[in-house]
N, CA, C and O atoms as a Maestro MAE file, in Angstrom:
{
 s_m_m2io_version
 :::
 2.0.0
}

f_m_ct {
 s_m_title
 :::
 protein
 m_atom[340] {
  # First column is atom index #
  i_m_mmod_type
  r_m_x_coord
  r_m_y_coord
  r_m_z_coord
  i_m_residue_number
  s_m_chain_name
  s_m_pdb_residue_name
  s_m_pdb_atom_name
  i_m_atomic_number
  :::
  1 25 -21.770 -13.156 -1.114 1 A "UNK " " N  " 7
  2 3 -20.925 -12.764 -0.049 1 A "UNK " " CA " 6
  3 2 -21.784 -11.444 0.577 1 A "UNK " " C  " 6
  4 15 -22.143 -10.553 -0.194 1 A "UNK " " O  " 8
  5 25 -22.049 -11.384 1.828 2 A "UNK " " N  " 7
  6 3 -22.996 -10.419 2.541 2 A "UNK " " CA " 6
  7 2 -22.169 -9.440 2.902 2 A "UNK " " C  " 6
  8 15 -20.974 -9.644 3.116 2 A "UNK " " O  " 8
  9 25 -22.796 -8.158 3.012 3 A "UNK " " N  " 7
  10 3 -21.991 -6.930 3.541 3 A "UNK " " CA " 6
  11 2 -21.318 -6.992 5.004 3 A "UNK " " C  " 6
  12 15 -20.400 -6.266 5.386 3 A "UNK " " O  " 8
  13 25 -21.851 -7.835 5.622 4 A "UNK " " N  " 7
  14 3 -20.963 -7.848 7.166 4 A "UNK " " CA " 6
  15 2 -19.805 -9.013 6.830 4 A "UNK " " C  " 6
  16 15 -18.828 -9.130 7.570 4 A "UNK " " O  " 8
  17 25 -19.970 -9.757 5.802 5 A "UNK " " N  " 7
  18 3 -18.571 -10.692 5.509 5 A "UNK " " CA " 6
  19 2 -17.611 -9.707 4.536 5 A "UNK " " C  " 6
  20 15 -16.534 -10.117 4.103 5 A "UNK " " O  " 8
  21 25 -18.048 -8.572 4.291 6 A "UNK " " N  " 7
  22 3 -16.728 -7.754 3.661 6 A "UNK " " CA " 6
  23 2 -16.131 -6.895 4.417 6 A "UNK " " C  " 6
  24 15 -15.017 -6.462 4.124 6 A "UNK " " O  " 8
  25 25 -16.773 -6.532 5.478 7 A "UNK " " N  " 7
  26 3 -15.902 -5.694 6.731 7 A "UNK " " CA " 6
  27 2 -14.404 -6.224 7.012 7 A "UNK " " C  " 6
  28 15 -13.341 -5.607 6.945 7 A "UNK " " O  " 8
  29 25 -14.699 -7.741 7.391 8 A "UNK " " N  " 7
  30 3 -13.281 -8.285 8.002 8 A "UNK " " CA " 6
  31 2 -12.174 -8.186 6.950 8 A "UNK " " C  " 6
  32 15 -11.005 -7.858 7.155 8 A "UNK " " O  " 8
  33 25 -12.855 -8.596 5.556 9 A "UNK " " N  " 7
  34 3 -12.215 -9.073 4.413 9 A "UNK " " CA " 6
  35 2 -11.140 -7.508 3.970 9 A "UNK " " C  " 6
  36 15 -9.922 -7.499 3.792 9 A "UNK " " O  " 8
  37 25 -12.017 -6.432 3.899 10 A "UNK " " N  " 7
  38 3 -11.401 -5.258 3.624 10 A "UNK " " CA " 6
  39 2 -10.558 -4.988 4.772 10 A "UNK " " C  " 6
  40 15 -9.373 -4.703 4.596 10 A "UNK " " O  " 8
  41 25 -11.042 -5.049 5.883 11 A "UNK " " N  " 7
  42 3 -9.728 -4.747 7.111 11 A "UNK " " CA " 6
  43 2 -8.458 -5.682 6.735 11 A "UNK " " C  " 6
  44 15 -7.354 -5.174 6.541 11 A "UNK " " O  " 8
  45 25 -8.621 -6.714 6.667 12 A "UNK " " N  " 7
  46 3 -7.550 -7.542 6.222 12 A "UNK " " CA " 6
  47 2 -6.866 -7.031 5.092 12 A "UNK " " C  " 6
  48 15 -5.664 -6.783 5.177 12 A "UNK " " O  " 8
  49 25 -7.391 -6.875 4.216 13 A "UNK " " N  " 7
  50 3 -6.588 -6.330 2.908 13 A "UNK " " CA " 6
  51 2 -6.159 -5.125 3.250 13 A "UNK " " C  " 6
  52 15 -5.019 -4.892 2.848 13 A "UNK " " O  " 8
  53 25 -6.774 -4.104 3.973 14 A "UNK " " N  " 7
  54 3 -5.921 -2.734 4.377 14 A "UNK " " CA " 6
  55 2 -4.686 -3.288 5.105 14 A "UNK " " C  " 6
  56 15 -3.521 -3.123 4.744 14 A "UNK " " O  " 8
  57 25 -5.037 -3.851 5.995 15 A "UNK " " N  " 7
  58 3 -3.873 -4.174 6.639 15 A "UNK " " CA " 6
  59 2 -2.561 -4.662 6.189 15 A "UNK " " C  " 6
  60 15 -1.455 -4.201 6.473 15 A "UNK " " O  " 8
  61 25 -2.893 -5.803 5.344 16 A "UNK " " N  " 7
  62 3 -1.803 -6.402 4.400 16 A "UNK " " CA " 6
  63 2 -1.028 -5.441 3.804 16 A "UNK " " C  " 6
  64 15 0.147 -5.115 3.970 16 A "UNK " " O  " 8
  65 25 -2.143 -4.935 2.875 17 A "UNK " " N  " 7
  66 3 -1.446 -3.698 2.079 17 A "UNK " " CA " 6
  67 2 -0.243 -2.877 2.652 17 A "UNK " " C  " 6
  68 15 0.916 -2.802 2.243 17 A "UNK " " O  " 8
  69 25 -0.950 -2.198 3.877 18 A "UNK " " N  " 7
  70 3 -0.149 -1.148 4.382 18 A "UNK " " CA " 6
  71 2 1.342 -1.915 4.945 18 A "UNK " " C  " 6
  72 15 2.467 -1.417 4.894 18 A "UNK " " O  " 8
  73 25 1.027 -3.030 5.391 19 A "UNK " " N  " 7
  74 3 2.439 -3.865 5.658 19 A "UNK " " CA " 6
  75 2 3.326 -4.060 4.730 19 A "UNK " " C  " 6
  76 15 4.526 -4.169 4.979 19 A "UNK " " O  " 8
  77 25 2.811 -4.125 3.534 20 A "UNK " " N  " 7
  78 3 3.574 -4.225 2.108 20 A "UNK " " CA " 6
  79 2 4.300 -2.711 2.231 20 A "UNK " " C  " 6
  80 15 5.494 -2.434 2.349 20 A "UNK " " O  " 8
  81 25 3.248 -1.933 2.166 21 A "UNK " " N  " 7
  82 3 3.660 -0.836 2.049 21 A "UNK " " CA " 6
  83 2 5.008 0.053 3.080 21 A "UNK " " C  " 6
  84 15 5.830 0.895 2.718 21 A "UNK " " O  " 8
  85 25 4.790 -0.510 4.300 22 A "UNK " " N  " 7
  86 3 5.969 -0.313 5.115 22 A "UNK " " CA " 6
  87 2 7.066 -1.200 4.975 22 A "UNK " " C  " 6
  88 15 8.161 -0.782 5.353 22 A "UNK " " O  " 8
  89 25 6.982 -2.380 4.490 23 A "UNK " " N  " 7
  90 3 8.242 -3.266 4.096 23 A "UNK " " CA " 6
  91 2 8.819 -2.476 2.939 23 A "UNK " " C  " 6
  92 15 9.974 -2.062 3.034 23 A "UNK " " O  " 8
  93 25 8.088 -2.234 1.837 24 A "UNK " " N  " 7
  94 3 8.801 -1.210 0.975 24 A "UNK " " CA " 6
  95 2 9.805 -0.142 1.293 24 A "UNK " " C  " 6
  96 15 10.982 -0.061 0.941 24 A "UNK " " O  " 8
  97 25 8.961 0.795 2.164 25 A "UNK " " N  " 7
  98 3 9.688 1.822 2.672 25 A "UNK " " CA " 6
  99 2 10.965 1.693 3.463 25 A "UNK " " C  " 6
  100 15 11.990 2.371 3.404 25 A "UNK " " O  " 8
  101 25 10.646 0.626 4.241 26 A "UNK " " N  " 7
  102 3 11.711 0.421 5.139 26 A "UNK " " CA " 6
  103 2 12.884 -0.365 4.155 26 A "UNK " " C  " 6
  104 15 14.050 -0.128 4.473 26 A "UNK " " O  " 8
  105 25 12.696 -1.146 3.159 27 A "UNK " " N  " 7
  106 3 13.801 -1.779 2.261 27 A "UNK " " CA " 6
  107 2 14.288 -0.260 1.373 27 A "UNK " " C  " 6
  108 15 15.489 -0.051 1.199 27 A "UNK " " O  " 8
  109 25 13.333 0.642 0.901 28 A "UNK " " N  " 7
  110 3 14.171 1.664 0.541 28 A "UNK " " CA " 6
  111 2 14.891 2.738 1.219 28 A "UNK " " C  " 6
  112 15 15.726 3.463 0.678 28 A "UNK " " O  " 8
  113 25 14.501 2.796 2.483 29 A "UNK " " N  " 7
  114 3 15.218 3.802 3.409 29 A "UNK " " CA " 6
  115 2 16.556 2.964 4.082 29 A "UNK " " C  " 6
  116 15 17.628 3.513 4.337 29 A "UNK " " O  " 8
  117 25 16.310 1.779 4.271 30 A "UNK " " N  " 7
  118 3 17.739 1.127 5.041 30 A "UNK " " CA " 6
  119 2 18.449 0.323 4.129 30 A "UNK " " C  " 6
  120 15 19.422 -0.250 4.619 30 A "UNK " " O  " 8
  121 25 18.174 0.077 2.651 31 A "UNK " " N  " 7
  122 3 18.753 -0.387 2.025 31 A "UNK " " CA " 6
  123 2 18.966 0.026 0.642 31 A "UNK " " C  " 6
  124 15 19.262 -0.565 -0.397 31 A "UNK " " O  " 8
  125 25 18.697 1.327 0.992 32 A "UNK " " N  " 7
  126 3 18.655 1.941 -0.657 32 A "UNK " " CA " 6
  127 2 19.842 1.819 -1.771 32 A "UNK " " C  " 6
  128 15 19.682 1.866 -2.990 32 A "UNK " " O  " 8
  129 25 21.096 1.649 -1.051 33 A "UNK " " N  " 7
  130 3 22.250 1.479 -1.938 33 A "UNK " " CA " 6
  131 2 22.686 0.327 -2.391 33 A "UNK " " C  " 6
  132 15 23.607 0.347 -3.207 33 A "UNK " " O  " 8
  133 25 22.114 -0.950 -1.957 34 A "UNK " " N  " 7
  134 3 21.950 -2.129 -2.299 34 A "UNK " " CA " 6
  135 2 20.916 -2.197 -3.406 34 A "UNK " " C  " 6
  136 15 21.263 -2.459 -4.557 34 A "UNK " " O  " 8
  137 25 19.627 -1.962 -3.073 35 A "UNK " " N  " 7
  138 3 18.626 -1.871 -3.952 35 A "UNK " " CA " 6
  139 2 19.125 -1.218 -5.573 35 A "UNK " " C  " 6
  140 15 19.027 -1.748 -6.680 35 A "UNK " " O  " 8
  141 25 19.619 -0.019 -5.221 36 A "UNK " " N  " 7
  142 3 19.843 0.585 -6.346 36 A "UNK " " CA " 6
  143 2 21.124 0.089 -7.181 36 A "UNK " " C  " 6
  144 15 21.259 0.305 -8.386 36 A "UNK " " O  " 8
  145 25 21.943 -0.526 -6.468 37 A "UNK " " N  " 7
  146 3 22.993 -1.131 -7.019 37 A "UNK " " CA " 6
  147 2 22.285 -2.055 -7.973 37 A "UNK " " C  " 6
  148 15 22.399 -1.970 -9.196 37 A "UNK " " O  " 8
  149 25 21.552 -2.933 -7.348 38 A "UNK " " N  " 7
  150 3 20.674 -4.108 -7.934 38 A "UNK " " CA " 6
  151 2 20.114 -3.850 -9.151 38 A "UNK " " C  " 6
  152 15 20.150 -4.547 -10.165 38 A "UNK " " O  " 8
  153 25 19.531 -2.664 -8.947 39 A "UNK " " N  " 7
  154 3 18.708 -2.270 -10.157 39 A "UNK " " CA " 6
  155 2 19.480 -1.680 -11.391 39 A "UNK " " C  " 6
  156 15 19.084 -1.654 -12.556 39 A "UNK " " O  " 8
  157 25 20.754 -1.179 -10.848 40 A "UNK " " N  " 7
  158 3 21.655 -0.546 -11.741 40 A "UNK " " CA " 6
  159 2 22.011 -1.274 -12.914 40 A "UNK " " C  " 6
  160 15 22.059 -0.875 -14.078 40 A "UNK " " O  " 8
  161 25 22.301 -2.620 -12.348 41 A "UNK " " N  " 7
  162 3 22.741 -3.818 -13.077 41 A "UNK " " CA " 6
  163 2 21.945 -3.771 -14.373 41 A "UNK " " C  " 6
  164 15 22.576 -3.866 -15.427 41 A "UNK " " O  " 8
  165 25 20.659 -3.637 -14.400 42 A "UNK " " N  " 7
  166 3 19.428 -3.892 -15.555 42 A "UNK " " CA " 6
  167 2 19.403 -2.537 -16.149 42 A "UNK " " C  " 6
  168 15 19.473 -2.459 -17.376 42 A "UNK " " O  " 8
  169 25 19.318 -1.523 -15.482 43 A "UNK " " N  " 7
  170 3 18.780 0.000 -16.025 43 A "UNK " " CA " 6
  171 2 19.481 0.829 -15.653 43 A "UNK " " C  " 6
  172 15 19.858 0.906 -14.483 43 A "UNK " " O  " 8
  173 25 19.842 1.716 -16.668 44 A "UNK " " N  " 7
  174 3 20.866 2.977 -16.506 44 A "UNK " " CA " 6
  175 2 20.128 4.237 -15.967 44 A "UNK " " C  " 6
  176 15 19.794 5.246 -16.587 44 A "UNK " " O  " 8
  177 25 19.957 3.920 -14.654 45 A "UNK " " N  " 7
  178 3 19.110 5.250 -13.971 45 A "UNK " " CA " 6
  179 2 20.132 6.119 -12.963 45 A "UNK " " C  " 6
  180 15 20.848 5.677 -12.064 45 A "UNK " " O  " 8
  181 25 19.984 7.311 -13.350 46 A "UNK " " N  " 7
  182 3 20.623 8.178 -12.053 46 A "UNK " " CA " 6
  183 2 19.966 7.877 -10.825 46 A "UNK " " C  " 6
  184 15 18.812 7.454 -10.877 46 A "UNK " " O  " 8
  185 25 20.457 8.013 -9.875 47 A "UNK " " N  " 7
  186 3 19.666 7.806 -8.394 47 A "UNK " " CA " 6
  187 2 18.571 8.633 -8.114 47 A "UNK " " C  " 6
  188 15 17.630 8.273 -7.407 47 A "UNK " " O  " 8
  189 25 18.696 10.069 -8.814 48 A "UNK " " N  " 7
  190 3 17.425 10.883 -8.565 48 A "UNK " " CA " 6
  191 2 16.036 10.108 -9.039 48 A "UNK " " C  " 6
  192 15 14.988 9.855 -8.444 48 A "UNK " " O  " 8
  193 25 16.509 9.848 -10.388 49 A "UNK " " N  " 7
  194 3 15.298 9.184 -10.793 49 A "UNK " " CA " 6
  195 2 14.778 8.007 -10.368 49 A "UNK " " C  " 6
  196 15 13.580 7.725 -10.335 49 A "UNK " " O  " 8
  197 25 16.030 7.066 -9.922 50 A "UNK " " N  " 7
  198 3 15.482 5.793 -8.904 50 A "UNK " " CA " 6
  199 2 14.750 6.229 -7.818 50 A "UNK " " C  " 6
  200 15 13.783 5.548 -7.477 50 A "UNK " " O  " 8
  201 25 15.021 7.219 -7.219 51 A "UNK " " N  " 7
  202 3 14.466 7.446 -5.974 51 A "UNK " " CA " 6
  203 2 12.814 8.450 -6.623 51 A "UNK " " C  " 6
  204 15 11.828 8.439 -5.885 51 A "UNK " " O  " 8
  205 25 12.779 8.877 -7.385 52 A "UNK " " N  " 7
  206 3 11.654 9.506 -8.021 52 A "UNK " " CA " 6
  207 2 10.571 8.455 -8.116 52 A "UNK " " C  " 6
  208 15 9.451 8.596 -7.625 52 A "UNK " " O  " 8
  209 25 11.078 7.147 -8.932 53 A "UNK " " N  " 7
  210 3 10.209 6.222 -9.469 53 A "UNK " " CA " 6
  211 2 9.662 5.549 -8.021 53 A "UNK " " C  " 6
  212 15 8.468 5.256 -7.977 53 A "UNK " " O  " 8
  213 25 10.164 5.398 -7.313 54 A "UNK " " N  " 7
  214 3 10.013 4.555 -5.986 54 A "UNK " " CA " 6
  215 2 8.957 5.400 -5.373 54 A "UNK " " C  " 6
  216 15 7.777 5.074 -5.237 54 A "UNK " " O  " 8
  217 25 9.564 6.634 -4.982 55 A "UNK " " N  " 7
  218 3 8.467 7.779 -4.296 55 A "UNK " " CA " 6
  219 2 7.100 7.684 -4.802 55 A "UNK " " C  " 6
  220 15 6.064 7.587 -4.144 55 A "UNK " " O  " 8
  221 25 7.274 7.732 -6.272 56 A "UNK " " N  " 7
  222 3 5.786 7.871 -6.612 56 A "UNK " " CA " 6
  223 2 5.157 6.243 -6.780 56 A "UNK " " C  " 6
  224 15 3.974 5.994 -6.547 56 A "UNK " " O  " 8
  225 25 5.785 5.584 -7.059 57 A "UNK " " N  " 7
  226 3 5.175 4.101 -6.791 57 A "UNK " " CA " 6
  227 2 4.492 3.925 -5.475 57 A "UNK " " C  " 6
  228 15 3.352 3.467 -5.393 57 A "UNK " " O  " 8
  229 25 5.095 4.237 -4.606 58 A "UNK " " N  " 7
  230 3 4.586 4.119 -3.075 58 A "UNK " " CA " 6
  231 2 3.368 5.073 -2.750 58 A "UNK " " C  " 6
  232 15 2.532 4.858 -1.872 58 A "UNK " " O  " 8
  233 25 3.406 6.244 -3.667 59 A "UNK " " N  " 7
  234 3 2.482 7.194 -3.208 59 A "UNK " " CA " 6
  235 2 1.168 6.390 -4.514 59 A "UNK " " C  " 6
  236 15 -0.016 6.535 -4.212 59 A "UNK " " O  " 8
  237 25 1.394 5.857 -5.431 60 A "UNK " " N  " 7
  238 3 0.261 5.144 -6.239 60 A "UNK " " CA " 6
  239 2 -0.260 4.134 -5.508 60 A "UNK " " C  " 6
  240 15 -1.469 3.920 -5.594 60 A "UNK " " O  " 8
  241 25 0.532 3.363 -4.689 61 A "UNK " " N  " 7
  242 3 0.231 2.251 -4.044 61 A "UNK " " CA " 6
  243 2 -0.617 2.523 -2.897 61 A "UNK " " C  " 6
  244 15 -1.593 1.813 -2.656 61 A "UNK " " O  " 8
  245 25 -0.250 3.647 -2.085 62 A "UNK " " N  " 7
  246 3 -1.032 4.123 -1.273 62 A "UNK " " CA " 6
  247 2 -2.291 4.611 -1.400 62 A "UNK " " C  " 6
  248 15 -3.268 4.402 -0.682 62 A "UNK " " O  " 8
  249 25 -2.167 5.408 -2.561 63 A "UNK " " N  " 7
  250 3 -3.902 5.902 -3.049 63 A "UNK " " CA " 6
  251 2 -4.879 4.736 -3.374 63 A "UNK " " C  " 6
  252 15 -6.070 4.705 -3.066 63 A "UNK " " O  " 8
  253 25 -4.167 3.760 -4.059 64 A "UNK " " N  " 7
  254 3 -4.605 2.825 -4.380 64 A "UNK " " CA " 6
  255 2 -5.251 1.769 -3.040 64 A "UNK " " C  " 6
  256 15 -6.263 1.097 -3.236 64 A "UNK " " O  " 8
  257 25 -4.615 1.750 -1.882 65 A "UNK " " N  " 7
  258 3 -5.133 1.332 -1.162 65 A "UNK " " CA " 6
  259 2 -6.278 1.910 -0.400 65 A "UNK " " C  " 6
  260 15 -7.238 1.252 0.001 65 A "UNK " " O  " 8
  261 25 -6.094 3.272 -0.218 66 A "UNK " " N  " 7
  262 3 -6.949 4.364 0.457 66 A "UNK " " CA " 6
  263 2 -8.319 4.072 -0.639 66 A "UNK " " C  " 6
  264 15 -9.358 4.056 0.022 66 A "UNK " " O  " 8
  265 25 -8.456 3.946 -1.455 67 A "UNK " " N  " 7
  266 3 -9.347 4.135 -2.738 67 A "UNK " " CA " 6
  267 2 -9.941 2.549 -2.737 67 A "UNK " " C  " 6
  268 15 -11.161 2.407 -2.656 67 A "UNK " " O  " 8
  269 25 -9.285 1.658 -2.805 68 A "UNK " " N  " 7
  270 3 -9.902 0.130 -2.986 68 A "UNK " " CA " 6
  271 2 -10.198 -0.438 -1.777 68 A "UNK " " C  " 6
  272 15 -11.110 -1.258 -1.878 68 A "UNK " " O  " 8
  273 25 -9.711 -0.289 -0.542 69 A "UNK " " N  " 7
  274 3 -9.891 -0.750 0.492 69 A "UNK " " CA " 6
  275 2 -10.225 -0.159 1.641 69 A "UNK " " C  " 6
  276 15 -11.038 -0.665 2.415 69 A "UNK " " O  " 8
  277 25 -9.571 1.072 1.877 70 A "UNK " " N  " 7
  278 3 -10.156 1.779 3.081 70 A "UNK " " CA " 6
  279 2 -11.329 2.501 2.984 70 A "UNK " " C  " 6
  280 15 -12.178 2.616 3.869 70 A "UNK " " O  " 8
  281 25 -11.347 3.010 1.814 71 A "UNK " " N  " 7
  282 3 -12.759 3.938 1.722 71 A "UNK " " CA " 6
  283 2 -13.937 2.897 1.480 71 A "UNK " " C  " 6
  284 15 -15.070 3.177 1.872 71 A "UNK " " O  " 8
  285 25 -13.708 1.864 0.925 72 A "UNK " " N  " 7
  286 3 -15.335 0.834 0.925 72 A "UNK " " CA " 6
  287 2 -15.561 0.676 2.245 72 A "UNK " " C  " 6
  288 15 -16.683 0.917 2.689 72 A "UNK " " O  " 8
  289 25 -14.629 0.288 2.995 73 A "UNK " " N  " 7
  290 3 -14.336 -0.347 4.264 73 A "UNK " " CA " 6
  291 2 -14.999 0.982 5.492 73 A "UNK " " C  " 6
  292 15 -15.672 0.739 6.494 73 A "UNK " " O  " 8
  293 25 -14.722 1.826 5.193 74 A "UNK " " N  " 7
  294 3 -15.287 3.233 5.950 74 A "UNK " " CA " 6
  295 2 -16.805 3.353 5.541 74 A "UNK " " C  " 6
  296 15 -17.762 3.537 6.293 74 A "UNK " " O  " 8
  297 25 -16.801 3.238 4.465 75 A "UNK " " N  " 7
  298 3 -18.395 3.325 3.689 75 A "UNK " " CA " 6
  299 2 -19.351 2.241 4.491 75 A "UNK " " C  " 6
  300 15 -20.347 2.598 5.122 75 A "UNK " " O  " 8
  301 25 -18.952 0.992 4.391 76 A "UNK " " N  " 7
  302 3 -19.352 -0.196 5.187 76 A "UNK " " CA " 6
  303 2 -19.986 0.104 6.605 76 A "UNK " " C  " 6
  304 15 -21.052 -0.255 7.105 76 A "UNK " " O  " 8
  305 25 -18.993 0.859 7.057 77 A "UNK " " N  " 7
  306 3 -18.817 1.184 8.486 77 A "UNK " " CA " 6
  307 2 -20.209 2.009 8.877 77 A "UNK " " C  " 6
  308 15 -21.137 1.632 9.592 77 A "UNK " " O  " 8
  309 25 -20.053 3.148 8.229 78 A "UNK " " N  " 7
  310 3 -20.907 4.013 8.156 78 A "UNK " " CA " 6
  311 2 -22.200 3.226 8.040 78 A "UNK " " C  " 6
  312 15 -23.051 3.168 8.928 78 A "UNK " " O  " 8
  313 25 -22.259 2.685 6.976 79 A "UNK " " N  " 7
  314 3 -23.770 2.002 6.318 79 A "UNK " " CA " 6
  315 2 -24.474 1.246 7.598 79 A "UNK " " C  " 6
  316 15 -25.631 1.250 8.018 79 A "UNK " " O  " 8
  317 25 -23.351 0.642 8.006 80 A "UNK " " N  " 7
  318 3 -24.368 -0.474 9.112 80 A "UNK " " CA " 6
  319 2 -24.291 0.069 10.725 80 A "UNK " " C  " 6
  320 15 -23.212 0.446 11.182 80 A "UNK " " O  " 8
  321 25 -25.173 0.075 11.307 81 A "UNK " " N  " 7
  322 3 -25.356 0.449 12.719 81 A "UNK " " CA " 6
  323 2 -24.212 -0.211 13.685 81 A "UNK " " C  " 6
  324 15 -23.818 -1.363 13.506 81 A "UNK " " O  " 8
  325 25 -23.766 0.553 14.626 82 A "UNK " " N  " 7
  326 3 -22.619 -0.064 15.579 82 A "UNK " " CA " 6
  327 2 -23.074 -1.454 16.110 82 A "UNK " " C  " 6
  328 15 -22.281 -2.396 16.117 82 A "UNK " " O  " 8
  329 25 -24.273 -1.572 16.526 83 A "UNK " " N  " 7
  330 3 -24.960 -2.707 17.053 83 A "UNK " " CA " 6
  331 2 -24.788 -4.193 16.233 83 A "UNK " " C  " 6
  332 15 -25.079 -5.218 16.849 83 A "UNK " " O  " 8
  333 25 -24.399 -4.264 15.098 84 A "UNK " " N  " 7
  334 3 -24.563 -5.120 14.251 84 A "UNK " " CA " 6
  335 2 -25.492 -5.847 13.972 84 A "UNK " " C  " 6
  336 15 -25.375 -7.066 13.852 84 A "UNK " " O  " 8
  337 25 -26.623 -5.169 13.816 85 A "UNK " " N  " 7
  338 3 -28.102 -5.874 13.406 85 A "UNK " " CA " 6
  339 2 -28.440 -5.183 12.004 85 A "UNK " " C  " 6
  340 15 -29.476 -5.474 11.405 85 A "UNK " " O  " 8
  :::
 }
 m_bond[339] {
  # First column is bond index #
  i_m_from
  i_m_to
  i_m_order
  :::
  1 1 2 1
  2 2 3 1
  3 3 4 2
  4 3 5 1
  5 5 6 1
  6 6 7 1
  7 7 8 2
  8 7 9 1
  9 9 10 1
  10 10 11 1
  11 11 12 2
  12 11 13 1
  13 13 14 1
  14 14 15 1
  15 15 16 2
  16 15 17 1
  17 17 18 1
  18 18 19 1
  19 19 20 2
  20 19 21 1
  21 21 22 1
  22 22 23 1
  23 23 24 2
  24 23 25 1
  25 25 26 1
  26 26 27 1
  27 27 28 2
  28 27 29 1
  29 29 30 1
  30 30 31 1
  31 31 32 2
  32 31 33 1
  33 33 34 1
  34 34 35 1
  35 35 36 2
  36 35 37 1
  37 37 38 1
  38 38 39 1
  39 39 40 2
  40 39 41 1
  41 41 42 1
  42 42 43 1
  43 43 44 2
  44 43 45 1
  45 45 46 1
  46 46 47 1
  47 47 48 2
  48 47 49 1
  49 49 50 1
  50 50 51 1
  51 51 52 2
  52 51 53 1
  53 53 54 1
  54 54 55 1
  55 55 56 2
  56 55 57 1
  57 57 58 1
  58 58 59 1
  59 59 60 2
  60 59 61 1
  61 61 62 1
  62 62 63 1
  63 63 64 2
  64 63 65 1
  65 65 66 1
  66 66 67 1
  67 67 68 2
  68 67 69 1
  69 69 70 1
  70 70 71 1
  71 71 72 2
  72 71 73 1
  73 73 74 1
  74 74 75 1
  75 75 76 2
  76 75 77 1
  77 77 78 1
  78 78 79 1
  79 79 80 2
  80 79 81 1
  81 81 82 1
  82 82 83 1
  83 83 84 2
  84 83 85 1
  85 85 86 1
  86 86 87 1
  87 87 88 2
  88 87 89 1
  89 89 90 1
  90 90 91 1
  91 91 92 2
  92 91 93 1
  93 93 94 1
  94 94 95 1
  95 95 96 2
  96 95 97 1
  97 97 98 1
  98 98 99 1
  99 99 100 2
  100 99 101 1
  101 101 102 1
  102 102 103 1
  103 103 104 2
  104 103 105 1
  105 105 106 1
  106 106 107 1
  107 107 108 2
  108 107 109 1
  109 109 110 1
  110 110 111 1
  111 111 112 2
  112 111 113 1
  113 113 114 1
  114 114 115 1
  115 115 116 2
  116 115 117 1
  117 117 118 1
  118 118 119 1
  119 119 120 2
  120 119 121 1
  121 121 122 1
  122 122 123 1
  123 123 124 2
  124 123 125 1
  125 125 126 1
  126 126 127 1
  127 127 128 2
  128 127 129 1
  129 129 130 1
  130 130 131 1
  131 131 132 2
  132 131 133 1
  133 133 134 1
  134 134 135 1
  135 135 136 2
  136 135 137 1
  137 137 138 1
  138 138 139 1
  139 139 140 2
  140 139 141 1
  141 141 142 1
  142 142 143 1
  143 143 144 2
  144 143 145 1
  145 145 146 1
  146 146 147 1
  147 147 148 2
  148 147 149 1
  149 149 150 1
  150 150 151 1
  151 151 152 2
  152 151 153 1
  153 153 154 1
  154 154 155 1
  155 155 156 2
  156 155 157 1
  157 157 158 1
  158 158 159 1
  159 159 160 2
  160 159 161 1
  161 161 162 1
  162 162 163 1
  163 163 164 2
  164 163 165 1
  165 165 166 1
  166 166 167 1
  167 167 168 2
  168 167 169 1
  169 169 170 1
  170 170 171 1
  171 171 172 2
  172 171 173 1
  173 173 174 1
  174 174 175 1
  175 175 176 2
  176 175 177 1
  177 177 178 1
  178 178 179 1
  179 179 180 2
  180 179 181 1
  181 181 182 1
  182 182 183 1
  183 183 184 2
  184 183 185 1
  185 185 186 1
  186 186 187 1
  187 187 188 2
  188 187 189 1
  189 189 190 1
  190 190 191 1
  191 191 192 2
  192 191 193 1
  193 193 194 1
  194 194 195 1
  195 195 196 2
  196 195 197 1
  197 197 198 1
  198 198 199 1
  199 199 200 2
  200 199 201 1
  201 201 202 1
  202 202 203 1
  203 203 204 2
  204 203 205 1
  205 205 206 1
  206 206 207 1
  207 207 208 2
  208 207 209 1
  209 209 210 1
  210 210 211 1
  211 211 212 2
  212 211 213 1
  213 213 214 1
  214 214 215 1
  215 215 216 2
  216 215 217 1
  217 217 218 1
  218 218 219 1
  219 219 220 2
  220 219 221 1
  221 221 222 1
  222 222 223 1
  223 223 224 2
  224 223 225 1
  225 225 226 1
  226 226 227 1
  227 227 228 2
  228 227 229 1
  229 229 230 1
  230 230 231 1
  231 231 232 2
  232 231 233 1
  233 233 234 1
  234 234 235 1
  235 235 236 2
  236 235 237 1
  237 237 238 1
  238 238 239 1
  239 239 240 2
  240 239 241 1
  241 241 242 1
  242 242 243 1
  243 243 244 2
  244 243 245 1
  245 245 246 1
  246 246 247 1
  247 247 248 2
  248 247 249 1
  249 249 250 1
  250 250 251 1
  251 251 252 2
  252 251 253 1
  253 253 254 1
  254 254 255 1
  255 255 256 2
  256 255 257 1
  257 257 258 1
  258 258 259 1
  259 259 260 2
  260 259 261 1
  261 261 262 1
  262 262 263 1
  263 263 264 2
  264 263 265 1
  265 265 266 1
  266 266 267 1
  267 267 268 2
  268 267 269 1
  269 269 270 1
  270 270 271 1
  271 271 272 2
  272 271 273 1
  273 273 274 1
  274 274 275 1
  275 275 276 2
  276 275 277 1
  277 277 278 1
  278 278 279 1
  279 279 280 2
  280 279 281 1
  281 281 282 1
  282 282 283 1
  283 283 284 2
  284 283 285 1
  285 285 286 1
  286 286 287 1
  287 287 288 2
  288 287 289 1
  289 289 290 1
  290 290 291 1
  291 291 292 2
  292 291 293 1
  293 293 294 1
  294 294 295 1
  295 295 296 2
  296 295 297 1
  297 297 298 1
  298 298 299 1
  299 299 300 2
  300 299 301 1
  301 301 302 1
  302 302 303 1
  303 303 304 2
  304 303 305 1
  305 305 306 1
  306 306 307 1
  307 307 308 2
  308 307 309 1
  309 309 310 1
  310 310 311 1
  311 311 312 2
  312 311 313 1
  313 313 314 1
  314 314 315 1
  315 315 316 2
  316 315 317 1
  317 317 318 1
  318 318 319 1
  319 319 320 2
  320 319 321 1
  321 321 322 1
  322 322 323 1
  323 323 324 2
  324 323 325 1
  325 325 326 1
  326 326 327 1
  327 327 328 2
  328 327 329 1
  329 329 330 1
  330 330 331 1
  331 331 332 2
  332 331 333 1
  333 333 334 1
  334 334 335 1
  335 335 336 2
  336 335 337 1
  337 337 338 1
  338 338 339 1
  339 339 340 2
  :::
 }
}
């Protein structure tokens, strides 16, 4: 795989992962009680711990996207000239 092939791949990966993160955030925000009740069936979690787990999970996921997708994409963009040669 050539370096110029990696840029669209990493861009698509970044966009897909941010879309997943936005869906997670929207589900957590707008369907919080439903999701909490669903998980409460399996785990004995107070709502504060449930919120902390999701908030931490979203933070770790976002950091992973930044480090594994966006940072390499920016590095490749800085490495190659703007003309594409």
